[in-house]
RODONU-395445 format. One line per 4 residues: number of its first residue (from 1); their letters; for each residue z, x, y of N, C-alpha, C. Coordinates in nm, 4 decimals. Each point is the difference from the previous one (the first is absolute). Last residue first. Layout:
<atoms>
NUM	a	Z,X,Y,Z,X,Y,Z,X,Y ~ ...
</atoms>
This chain:
<atoms>
107	gqlp	1.5179,0.2742,-0.3918,0.1482,-0.0047,0.0288,0.0414,-0.0213,0.1181 ~ -0.4950,0.2035,-0.1056,0.0671,-0.0897,-0.0661,0.1764,0.0155,0.0294 ~ -0.5628,0.1509,0.1604,0.1468,-0.0101,0.0204,0.0562,-0.1019,-0.0673 ~ -0.4804,0.2316,-0.1380,0.0566,-0.1140,0.0730,0.1469,0.0402,0.0090
103	lgdy	-0.3048,0.4084,0.0276,0.0336,-0.0920,-0.1053,0.0660,-0.1234,0.0686 ~ -0.2383,0.2451,0.3765,0.0374,0.0554,-0.1415,0.0302,-0.1029,-0.1005 ~ 0.0208,0.0828,0.5456,-0.1326,0.0060,-0.0746,0.0239,0.0525,-0.1493 ~ 0.2448,-0.1861,0.5211,0.0103,0.0444,-0.1317,-0.1383,-0.0089,-0.0899
99	vikw	0.0203,-0.0693,0.4914,0.1158,0.0510,-0.0168,0.0585,0.0317,-0.1165 ~ -0.4481,-0.0509,0.3120,0.0274,0.0205,-0.1337,0.1391,0.0220,-0.0039 ~ -0.2293,-0.2309,0.4105,0.0605,0.1325,-0.0314,0.0431,-0.0101,-0.1344 ~ -0.3914,-0.2432,0.3148,0.0786,-0.0149,-0.1053,0.0742,0.1255,-0.0260
95	gndh	-0.3821,-0.0680,0.2781,0.1261,0.0007,0.0595,0.1429,0.0015,-0.0793 ~ -0.5392,0.0085,-0.0854,0.0460,-0.1138,0.0771,0.1584,-0.0076,0.0418 ~ -0.1727,0.3211,-0.2820,-0.0771,0.0088,0.1010,0.0163,-0.0917,0.0794 ~ 0.2095,-0.0345,-0.3943,0.0702,0.1306,0.0889,-0.1142,0.0031,0.1244
91	strl	-0.1179,-0.3298,-0.3033,0.1297,-0.0374,0.0497,0.0221,0.1313,0.1034 ~ -0.3427,0.1008,-0.2637,-0.0498,-0.1063,0.1101,0.1374,-0.0454,0.0711 ~ 0.0639,0.2651,-0.3967,-0.0751,0.0673,0.1130,-0.0416,-0.0809,0.1214 ~ 0.1349,-0.2073,-0.3930,0.1395,0.0779,0.0563,-0.0636,0.0868,0.1120
87	sknf	-0.2972,-0.2213,-0.2303,0.0876,-0.0936,0.0655,0.0950,0.0364,0.0522 ~ -0.2788,0.2697,-0.2782,-0.0877,-0.0556,0.1285,0.0999,-0.0740,0.0948 ~ 0.1696,0.1151,-0.4177,-0.0181,0.1267,0.0824,-0.0494,-0.0609,0.1292 ~ -0.0105,-0.3165,-0.3388,0.1352,0.0341,0.0591,0.0053,0.1139,0.0934
83	weia	-0.4198,-0.0583,-0.2234,0.0497,-0.1199,0.1200,0.1477,0.0166,0.0419 ~ -0.1258,0.2838,-0.3730,-0.0775,0.0302,0.1236,0.0101,-0.1027,0.1299 ~ 0.1997,-0.1079,-0.4145,0.0948,0.1562,0.0586,-0.0861,0.0240,0.1326 ~ -0.1938,-0.3377,-0.2898,0.0972,-0.0500,0.0841,0.0770,0.1167,0.0741
79	kepd	-0.3760,0.1185,-0.2578,-0.0160,-0.0681,0.1351,0.1355,-0.0913,0.0747 ~ 0.0469,0.2180,-0.4262,-0.0491,0.1082,0.0920,-0.0481,-0.0579,0.1460 ~ 0.0910,-0.2715,-0.3940,0.1185,0.0399,0.0577,-0.0429,0.1081,0.1141 ~ -0.2892,-0.4246,-0.1601,0.0173,0.1404,-0.0017,0.1064,0.0457,0.0687
75	dylq	-0.0816,-0.4556,0.0156,-0.0304,0.0387,-0.1392,-0.0082,0.1550,-0.0155 ~ 0.2683,-0.3013,0.3710,-0.0894,0.0920,-0.0331,-0.0454,0.0142,-0.1367 ~ 0.2878,-0.3486,0.4182,-0.0253,0.0722,-0.1553,-0.1217,0.0661,-0.0200 ~ 0.3733,-0.1439,0.4441,-0.1289,0.0223,-0.0621,-0.0396,0.0490,-0.1390
71	vapq	0.3694,-0.3057,0.3599,-0.0193,0.1062,-0.1136,-0.1369,-0.0046,-0.0447 ~ 0.3825,-0.1402,0.4180,-0.1312,-0.0076,-0.0312,-0.0203,0.1106,-0.1436 ~ 0.4290,-0.3303,0.2552,-0.0369,0.1322,-0.0614,-0.1659,-0.0082,-0.0398 ~ 0.2106,-0.3300,0.3906,-0.0047,0.0107,-0.1617,-0.0454,0.1528,-0.0407
67	serp	0.0259,-0.1735,0.4701,0.1124,-0.0941,-0.0658,0.0124,0.0300,-0.1713 ~ -0.1390,0.3613,0.4319,-0.0692,-0.0921,-0.0885,0.1041,-0.0985,-0.0848 ~ 0.1128,0.3792,0.3177,-0.0672,-0.0872,0.0511,-0.0722,-0.1032,-0.0701 ~ 0.2455,0.3522,-0.2034,0.0823,-0.0801,0.0632,-0.0796,-0.1144,0.1128
63	dvrc	-0.1643,0.2315,-0.4737,-0.0157,0.0462,0.1277,0.0842,-0.1096,0.1016 ~ -0.1170,0.2308,-0.5388,0.0848,-0.1265,0.0761,0.0227,0.0648,0.1678 ~ -0.3530,0.0858,-0.4652,0.0447,0.0437,0.1401,0.0942,-0.1258,0.0576 ~ -0.2398,0.2139,-0.5109,0.0956,-0.1119,0.0837,0.0365,0.0345,0.1253
59	iagg	-0.3777,0.1531,-0.4126,0.0775,0.0336,0.1219,0.0504,-0.1305,0.0453 ~ -0.1768,0.1718,-0.5071,0.0298,-0.1004,0.0965,0.0590,0.0819,0.1240 ~ -0.3184,0.0838,-0.5041,0.1154,0.0530,0.1114,-0.0127,-0.1160,0.0733 ~ -0.2160,0.1829,-0.5130,-0.0049,-0.0856,0.1432,0.1170,0.0364,0.0559
55	etat	-0.0629,0.1662,-0.4415,-0.1046,-0.1076,0.0184,-0.0129,-0.0774,0.1306 ~ 0.3299,0.3302,-0.1603,-0.1290,0.0626,-0.0464,-0.1268,-0.0874,0.0268 ~ 0.4049,-0.0667,0.3316,0.0217,0.0234,-0.1344,-0.1646,0.0619,-0.0444 ~ 0.3214,-0.0786,0.5268,-0.1187,0.0223,-0.0886,0.0552,0.0037,-0.1550
51	kvcl	0.1666,-0.1325,0.5338,0.0393,0.0132,-0.1448,-0.1523,0.0027,-0.0846 ~ 0.2371,0.0329,0.5747,-0.1154,-0.0126,-0.0968,0.0483,0.0460,-0.1479 ~ 0.1596,-0.1754,0.5249,0.0361,0.0505,-0.1486,-0.1386,0.0015,-0.0729 ~ 0.2568,-0.0268,0.5295,-0.1342,-0.0178,-0.0564,0.0141,0.0745,-0.1247
47	laim	0.3245,-0.2583,0.4262,-0.0339,0.0770,-0.1312,-0.1360,-0.0139,-0.0424 ~ 0.3163,-0.0258,0.5143,-0.1090,-0.0619,-0.1074,0.0028,0.0871,-0.1379 ~ 0.3119,-0.1333,0.4966,-0.0146,0.0932,-0.1382,-0.1125,-0.0662,-0.0756 ~ 0.1416,0.0251,0.5690,-0.0532,-0.0672,-0.1136,-0.0093,0.0874,-0.1325
43	nnks	0.1217,0.1092,0.4924,0.1136,-0.0749,-0.0729,-0.0353,-0.0914,-0.1095 ~ -0.3403,0.2984,0.2062,0.0473,-0.1088,0.0976,0.1109,-0.0872,-0.0767 ~ -0.2004,0.2779,-0.3667,-0.0658,0.0148,0.1397,0.0772,-0.1361,0.0734 ~ -0.0323,0.2624,-0.5405,0.1058,-0.0418,0.1299,-0.0886,-0.0018,0.1325
39	lvat	-0.0291,0.0220,-0.6243,-0.0410,0.0469,0.1361,0.0600,-0.1028,0.1310 ~ -0.0038,0.1777,-0.5787,0.0753,-0.0870,0.1114,-0.0383,0.0632,0.1438 ~ -0.2328,0.0517,-0.5347,0.0209,0.0240,0.1378,0.0742,-0.0968,0.0723 ~ -0.0866,0.1151,-0.5558,0.0406,-0.0922,0.1062,0.0106,0.0735,0.1049
35	rvfi	-0.1987,0.0498,-0.5254,0.0314,0.0410,0.1192,0.0380,-0.0788,0.1033 ~ -0.1155,0.0722,-0.5684,0.0555,-0.0883,0.1003,0.0271,0.0828,0.1293 ~ -0.2687,-0.0134,-0.5268,0.0351,0.0887,0.1168,0.0338,-0.1275,0.0921 ~ -0.0358,0.0225,-0.5565,0.0016,-0.0504,0.1503,0.0435,0.0583,0.1124
31	ddae	-0.0360,0.1124,-0.4903,-0.1337,-0.0313,0.0020,0.0222,-0.0649,0.1641 ~ 0.3763,0.1282,-0.2173,-0.1051,0.1249,0.0120,-0.1239,-0.0181,0.0441 ~ 0.3243,-0.3418,-0.1474,0.0370,0.0465,0.1274,-0.1109,0.1268,0.0472 ~ -0.2041,-0.3527,-0.3255,0.0934,0.0682,-0.0013,0.0467,0.0616,0.1266
27	fedf	-0.2472,-0.4783,-0.0510,-0.0038,0.1417,-0.0010,0.1001,0.0707,-0.0248 ~ -0.0241,-0.4856,0.0511,-0.0691,0.0580,-0.1337,0.0164,0.1382,-0.0253 ~ 0.0812,-0.2650,0.4501,0.1152,0.0056,-0.1202,-0.0292,0.0646,-0.1135 ~ -0.3207,-0.1176,0.3296,0.0446,0.1426,0.0200,0.1205,0.0413,-0.0975
23	edfe	-0.2248,-0.4330,0.0705,-0.0698,0.0873,-0.0759,0.0555,0.1388,-0.0025 ~ 0.1940,-0.3623,0.2696,0.0458,0.0123,-0.1206,-0.0949,0.0624,-0.0866 ~ -0.0581,-0.0781,0.4633,0.0718,0.1121,-0.0301,0.0379,0.0016,-0.1528 ~ -0.1652,-0.3959,0.2091,-0.1078,0.1055,0.0458,0.0597,0.1475,-0.0545
19	sefd	0.2960,-0.3872,0.0060,-0.1072,-0.0137,-0.1014,-0.1024,0.1203,-0.0051 ~ 0.3266,-0.0257,0.3640,0.0437,0.0438,-0.1198,-0.0963,0.0029,-0.1469 ~ -0.0188,-0.1671,0.5133,-0.1046,0.1120,-0.0636,0.0515,0.0486,-0.1327 ~ 0.2390,-0.3115,0.2857,-0.1600,-0.0395,-0.0164,-0.0833,0.1074,-0.0629
15	efgl	0.4553,0.0722,0.1070,-0.0196,-0.0872,-0.1236,-0.1343,-0.0544,-0.0132 ~ 0.1757,0.2288,0.3792,-0.0583,0.0779,-0.1057,-0.0130,-0.0694,-0.0957 ~ 0.1696,-0.1185,0.4503,-0.1198,-0.0638,-0.0677,-0.0496,0.1030,-0.1184 ~ 0.4079,-0.0366,0.3173,-0.0774,0.1307,0.0073,-0.1670,-0.0364,-0.0602
11	dend	0.4183,-0.2770,-0.0321,-0.0403,0.0123,0.1252,-0.1237,0.0853,0.0282 ~ 0.2450,-0.0467,-0.4046,-0.0958,-0.0938,0.0231,-0.0642,0.0028,0.1245 ~ 0.3918,0.2449,-0.0802,-0.1343,0.0694,-0.0648,-0.1079,-0.0762,0.0181 ~ 0.3951,-0.0564,0.3586,-0.0403,-0.0408,-0.1544,-0.1162,0.0696,-0.0645
7	fdfd	0.3275,0.1706,0.4404,-0.1180,-0.0826,-0.0413,-0.0015,-0.0183,-0.1390 ~ 0.2582,0.2772,0.4591,0.0107,-0.0990,-0.1043,-0.1221,-0.0949,-0.0403 ~ 0.0368,0.3110,0.3549,-0.0085,0.0693,-0.1104,0.0305,-0.0782,-0.1074 ~ 0.0114,-0.1563,0.4469,-0.1378,0.0450,-0.0360,-0.0219,0.0515,-0.1151
3	nnm	0.4589,-0.2928,0.0687,-0.0712,0.1096,0.0744,-0.1518,-0.0061,-0.0485 ~ 0.2569,-0.3287,-0.1873,0.0803,0.0335,0.0776,-0.0403,0.0866,0.1078 ~ -0.2354,-0.4102,-0.2825,0.0034,0.1380,0.0263,0.1103,0.0462,0.0810
</atoms>
């Protein structure tokens, strides 16, 4: 790596979770809800994401203090949204500033 911002996609560890998200590929775009929050604290950036479909959901957390992203799967999409909101609120209460909260950023 040349600097702190150079990385390979494999370095993030997301490939470990690809098979767990395969079931979401069969749903139409109208059935899928996605929300991403970017958080900042003490020169650190973290991500909290939720993706739901009609039959379940998943929350992914990328914390700079952890070596791997963490994914939690839910059978109930409403529970996934509920826990995403609780996690976001807890992070805010713990001093994280919410820099962005909305659709996933691309580009």
